[in-house]
C-alpha positions as CSV (number, residue, x, y, z in Angstrom):
1,M,-21.0,-10.3,10.3
2,I,-17.8,-9.0,7.9
3,K,-14.9,-10.2,8.8
4,Y,-12.3,-8.1,9.3
5,S,-8.4,-7.8,9.8
6,V,-6.6,-5.7,12.1
7,L,-3.4,-3.9,11.5
8,S,-0.4,-2.5,14.1
9,S,3.3,-1.5,13.8
10,V,5.4,-1.5,16.6
11,Y,8.8,-0.2,17.1
12,E,11.9,-0.4,19.9
13,K,10.8,2.9,21.6
14,E,7.7,1.5,22.2
15,K,6.5,0.4,25.6
16,P,6.0,-3.0,26.8
17,E,2.9,-2.0,28.8
18,Y,1.4,0.1,26.8
19,L,1.5,-2.6,23.7
20,K,-0.1,-4.9,26.5
21,E,-3.0,-3.2,26.6
22,S,-3.5,-2.1,23.1
23,I,-3.3,-5.9,22.0
24,K,-5.8,-6.8,25.0
25,S,-8.3,-4.2,23.7
26,I,-8.1,-5.9,20.1
27,F,-9.0,-9.6,21.7
28,N,-11.5,-8.3,24.0
29,Q,-13.8,-6.8,21.3
30,T,-17.4,-7.6,21.2
31,V,-16.9,-9.0,17.7
32,P,-12.9,-10.1,17.7
33,T,-10.6,-10.3,14.7
34,D,-9.5,-13.8,13.5
35,D,-6.3,-11.7,11.5
36,F,-4.4,-9.8,13.9
37,I,-1.3,-8.5,11.6
38,L,1.4,-7.1,13.9
39,V,4.5,-5.5,12.1
40,K,7.8,-5.2,14.0
41,D,9.5,-2.3,12.6
42,G,13.1,-3.1,13.0
43,P,14.9,-5.2,16.4
44,L,12.9,-4.9,19.2
45,N,14.0,-5.2,23.1
46,E,13.5,-8.7,25.0
47,E,10.8,-6.8,26.9
48,L,8.4,-5.6,23.7
49,E,9.0,-9.1,22.6
50,E,8.1,-11.1,25.4
51,V,4.6,-9.5,25.6
52,I,4.3,-10.3,21.6
53,R,5.1,-14.1,22.6
54,D,2.8,-13.9,25.2
55,F,0.0,-13.3,23.0
56,M,1.3,-15.4,20.4
57,Y,0.8,-17.9,22.7
58,Q,-2.8,-17.5,23.9
59,Y,-4.0,-16.1,19.7
60,P,-1.4,-18.7,17.9
61,N,-4.8,-19.0,15.4
62,N,-5.6,-14.9,15.1
63,M,-2.5,-13.3,15.4
64,S,0.4,-13.0,13.0
65,V,3.9,-11.5,13.2
66,L,5.9,-9.7,10.6
67,E,9.5,-9.1,11.0
68,I,11.1,-6.2,9.0
69,K,15.0,-6.4,9.7
70,K,15.4,-2.7,10.1
71,N,13.4,0.2,10.9
72,V,11.7,1.9,7.8
73,G,9.0,4.1,9.3
74,L,5.6,3.7,9.8
75,A,4.1,4.5,6.2
76,A,6.0,1.6,4.7
77,A,5.8,-0.9,7.6
78,L,1.7,-0.4,7.4
79,N,2.1,-1.3,3.8
80,I,4.0,-4.0,4.1
81,G,1.1,-5.3,6.6
82,L,-1.9,-4.0,4.9
83,K,-0.8,-6.7,2.0
84,A,-0.6,-9.6,4.3
85,C,-4.2,-8.8,5.9
86,K,-6.5,-11.5,4.7
87,Y,-9.8,-9.5,4.5
88,D,-11.0,-6.4,3.3
89,L,-11.6,-4.6,5.9
90,V,-8.9,-3.5,7.9
91,A,-9.1,-1.5,11.2
92,R,-5.7,0.3,11.9
93,M,-4.6,0.3,15.6
94,D,-1.8,1.9,17.4
95,T,0.1,-0.1,19.7
96,D,-0.1,2.3,22.3
97,D,-3.5,3.3,22.2
98,I,-7.0,1.3,23.5
99,S,-10.0,0.7,21.7
100,T,-13.4,0.3,23.0
101,H,-14.8,-2.9,23.7
102,N,-17.7,-2.2,21.1
103,R,-15.7,-0.1,18.7
104,F,-15.1,-2.7,15.5
105,E,-19.0,-4.1,16.2
106,L,-19.9,-0.6,15.5
107,Q,-17.6,0.3,12.4
108,L,-18.8,-2.7,10.8
109,A,-22.1,-2.3,11.5
110,E,-21.9,1.2,9.2
111,F,-20.0,-1.1,6.5
112,E,-23.2,-3.2,6.4
113,K,-25.2,-0.9,5.8
114,N,-23.7,1.2,3.7
115,S,-21.5,-0.8,0.8
116,S,-20.4,2.3,-0.8
117,L,-18.2,3.4,2.0
118,D,-14.4,2.8,2.0
119,L,-13.6,4.0,5.3
120,V,-15.2,4.8,8.9
121,G,-13.2,6.4,11.7
122,T,-14.4,8.0,15.3
123,Y,-14.0,10.4,17.4
124,M,-10.9,9.6,20.1
125,D,-10.3,10.3,23.9
126,E,-7.0,12.0,24.5
127,F,-5.7,11.0,27.7
128,I,-2.1,11.1,29.3
129,D,-1.4,8.3,31.6
130,N,-4.6,7.4,33.1
131,P,-7.0,5.8,30.7
132,N,-9.9,6.4,32.8
133,E,-9.1,10.2,33.5
134,I,-10.0,11.6,29.6
135,N,-8.7,15.1,29.5
136,A,-9.8,16.1,25.5
137,V,-11.8,14.5,22.9
138,K,-10.6,14.9,19.4
139,K,-14.0,15.2,17.5
140,V,-13.9,15.0,13.3
141,P,-16.6,15.9,10.7
142,L,-19.1,13.2,10.5
143,D,-20.4,13.0,7.0
144,Q,-18.8,13.4,3.4
145,I,-19.6,17.1,2.6
146,S,-18.2,18.1,5.7
147,I,-15.1,15.8,5.7
148,F,-14.8,17.4,1.7
149,K,-14.6,21.0,3.3
150,Y,-12.7,20.2,6.6
151,G,-9.9,18.0,4.9
152,K,-8.3,20.8,2.8
153,R,-6.7,22.2,6.1
154,R,-6.5,19.7,8.6
155,N,-6.8,15.8,9.1
156,P,-10.6,14.9,9.0
157,F,-10.3,11.3,10.3
158,N,-8.3,10.3,13.5
159,H,-5.5,7.7,11.7
160,P,-5.7,5.4,15.0
161,T,-9.9,4.8,15.0
162,V,-9.9,4.2,10.9
163,M,-11.4,1.0,9.5
164,Y,-10.7,0.8,5.6
165,K,-10.9,-1.1,2.6
166,K,-8.0,-2.7,2.0
167,N,-8.2,-3.0,-1.7
168,T,-9.4,0.8,-1.9
169,V,-6.1,1.9,-0.4
170,I,-3.6,-0.2,-2.2
171,S,-5.3,0.9,-5.5
172,L,-4.4,4.7,-4.8
173,G,-0.7,3.2,-3.8
174,G,-1.0,2.8,0.3
175,Y,0.6,4.9,2.2
176,N,3.4,7.1,0.7
177,S,6.9,7.6,3.1
178,V,5.9,11.3,4.5
179,N,8.1,12.6,7.6
180,R,4.5,13.0,9.1
181,G,1.1,13.5,7.2
182,E,1.0,9.7,5.4
183,D,-1.8,9.4,7.2
184,I,-4.0,12.7,5.8
185,D,-1.9,12.2,2.6
186,L,-3.6,8.7,2.0
187,F,-6.8,10.2,3.4
188,I,-7.0,13.0,0.9
189,R,-6.0,11.0,-2.1
190,M,-9.4,8.3,-1.0
191,I,-11.5,11.8,-1.4
192,L,-10.4,13.2,-4.0
193,N,-10.9,9.3,-5.5
194,G,-14.7,9.6,-4.2
195,S,-14.1,7.0,-2.0
196,G,-17.1,6.8,0.3
197,C,-16.4,8.5,3.7
198,K,-18.0,8.6,7.3
199,N,-17.0,9.7,10.8
200,I,-19.1,8.0,13.9
201,G,-19.8,10.6,16.5
202,L,-18.8,8.5,19.3
203,S,-15.3,7.8,20.9
204,L,-14.3,4.4,20.5
205,V,-10.5,4.9,20.8
206,K,-8.6,5.9,23.7
207,Y,-5.7,7.6,22.5
208,R,-2.2,8.5,25.0
209,T,-0.9,11.7,24.4
210,N,2.0,13.4,26.2
211,D,4.2,16.4,25.7
212,D,6.6,14.5,23.5
213,M,4.1,14.1,21.0
214,L,3.2,17.8,21.1
215,A,7.5,18.2,20.8
216,R,7.5,16.2,17.6
217,R,5.6,18.5,15.5
218,K,8.0,21.1,16.6
219,S,10.8,20.0,14.4
220,W,11.5,21.5,11.2
221,S,10.9,18.7,9.4
222,T,7.5,17.4,10.3
223,T,6.8,21.1,9.7
224,K,7.5,20.9,6.4
225,A,6.7,17.3,5.6
226,Y,2.8,18.4,6.8
227,V,2.7,21.6,4.9
228,G,4.2,19.6,2.2
229,V,0.6,17.3,1.9
230,I,-1.2,20.3,1.8
231,Y,0.6,21.9,-1.1
232,R,0.2,19.0,-2.9
233,S,-3.3,19.1,-2.2
234,W,-3.3,22.7,-3.7
235,R,-1.4,21.2,-6.9
236,K,-4.4,18.8,-7.5
237,G,-7.1,21.4,-7.3
238,Y,-8.2,20.5,-3.8
239,S,-7.1,23.0,-1.2
240,S,-7.2,26.8,-2.1
241,L,-4.1,29.0,-1.9
242,V,-5.7,30.7,1.0
243,D,-5.9,27.1,2.4
244,L,-2.4,26.2,1.7
245,T,-1.8,29.8,3.4
246,I,-3.3,29.6,6.9
247,V,-2.1,25.6,7.2
248,A,1.9,27.3,6.4
249,A,1.3,30.1,8.6
250,A,-0.4,28.0,11.7
251,Q,2.3,25.2,11.3
252,I,5.4,27.5,11.7
253,I,3.7,29.5,14.4
254,I,3.3,26.2,16.0
255,S,6.9,25.3,15.3
256,I,7.8,27.9,17.1
257,L,5.7,28.4,20.2
258,P,6.7,27.2,23.4
259,L,5.7,23.7,24.5
260,K,3.2,25.1,27.5
261,I,1.9,27.5,24.6
262,E,1.2,25.2,22.1
263,R,-0.8,22.9,24.7
264,W,-2.9,25.7,25.8
265,V,-3.4,26.3,22.1
266,F,-4.1,22.7,20.8
267,R,-6.6,22.3,23.7
268,K,-8.1,25.4,23.4
269,L,-8.6,25.4,19.7
270,F,-8.5,21.7,18.6
271,R,-9.9,19.8,20.8
272,K,-13.2,19.7,23.3
273,S,-13.2,18.8,27.0
274,P,-15.2,16.0,28.1
275,P,-18.1,16.0,28.9
276,L,-18.9,16.0,33.1
277,V,-20.0,13.0,34.4
278,K,-20.9,12.4,38.2
279,G,-17.5,12.3,40.3
280,N,-15.7,14.5,37.6
281,R,-15.7,18.0,38.8
């Protein structure tokens, strides 16, 4: 099996119990990594430091921690961590999410089957408090043609699920520091560069969501940043003027909607309900 790295970034507002669950899911994989890079984006509180020390004690040869003296934001922190990854294949992992035990095995298998791939993502299950109680499934297009079409308006990948080639990402300049949308900004550049991409039609990450996440979308700065990504995509000839207009209108509407209505819109229009299973009625 191909060797791979895992890249995460943590900052002071993260909850220790979430970080613990996330890291545990990384080391409980059917094909575990020997190169987990955790970037400390600025000073952390003692509770977070204790979680990190515990895992460093358990996995001294499989985990490296990079410290940044002041908070620089996700994009810059990931760029720093990416350069430190030992292997060309790098799996992204957010420090409040949980990977299924076979996530990395299935993604590595896709790269082994097709050496022209540069990025492989997956669906993800969204939950609020209990990771065993899934309230929505975020699906994305699976094949290259569908990804190309979808990416003109919306992010064709779930960023916390992706595994990509380090050299490809670095050759394209890595992550750009934007207030929101550093992931779709990178993915659009990869698509336009002809990078081989696909998504696995399985939920291999459990994604923690709440009203705080939706509230962050409502600020003018994040709205402006996201529209800016699609504007640059239009300037490059990828998105059309119609795509740009629809995205701008949708983002502005979302920014002024009451949170309760916004939550309903996202679940009805942009998420799929989880399938009914025995006992879940």
